[in-house]
C-alpha positions in Angstrom: 127.1 58.1 53.3 124.5 59.5 55.7 125.0 56.7 58.2 128.8 56.9 57.9 128.7 60.6 58.6 126.4 60.1 61.6 128.9 57.6 63.0 131.8 60.0 62.3 129.9 62.8 64.1 128.9 60.5 67.0 125.2 61.2 66.2 122.9 58.2 66.8 120.8 57.1 63.8 118.3 54.5 63.0 117.9 53.4 59.3 114.3 53.1 58.3 112.4 52.2 55.2 109.8 54.9 54.8 106.9 55.4 52.4 107.5 59.1 52.2 107.8 60.1 48.5 109.1 63.6 48.5 111.7 64.4 45.8 113.6 61.2 46.7 111.3 59.1 44.6 112.0 61.2 41.5 115.7 61.2 41.9 116.0 57.6 42.8 115.7 56.7 39.2 119.0 58.4 38.4 121.1 58.4 41.6 121.3 57.0 45.1 119.2 59.0 47.6 118.7 59.3 51.3 116.6 61.3 53.6 117.5 62.7 57.1 114.6 62.5 59.5 114.8 64.2 62.9 112.7 63.3 65.9 109.3 65.0 66.2 107.6 65.5 69.6 105.2 62.6 70.1 106.1 61.3 66.6 103.7 63.8 65.0 104.5 64.8 61.5 102.9 67.0 58.8 100.4 68.6 61.2 100.2 71.8 63.2 101.4 70.0 66.3 104.6 68.9 64.7 107.6 70.1 66.7 111.3 69.2 66.7 113.9 70.3 69.2 116.5 72.7 67.8 119.3 70.4 69.0 117.9 67.5 66.9 117.5 69.8 63.9 121.1 71.0 64.3 122.3 67.4 64.3 120.5 66.8 61.0 122.1 69.9 59.6 125.6 68.7 60.7 125.1 65.4 58.9 123.8 67.1 55.7 126.6 69.7 55.7 129.3 67.0 56.3 128.0 64.8 53.4 127.6 67.8 51.1 131.2 68.8 51.7 132.4 65.3 50.9 130.3 65.0 47.8 131.5 68.4 46.4 135.1 68.1 47.6 134.7 71.4 49.4 136.6 72.2 52.6 134.9 74.2 55.3 136.2 77.6 56.1 138.1 77.8 59.4 135.8 77.9 62.4 132.7 76.4 60.6 
């Protein structure tokens, strides 16, 4: 669903296989899971130098929000 929502929102994406565990590993035994990664400056992650542009973070939020609405059957309030 994440890739489809990215296409609907015209937000470029790149599917990746990642070794990151996070909560996704726990839930993958009972449901489909996906993670949204946003670009970090110079590719740095999990360190003090990690930094992501607010526009990229907003794109990730748009994707998450859109998928959450679809999964819950919720309609967004007008103007959101």
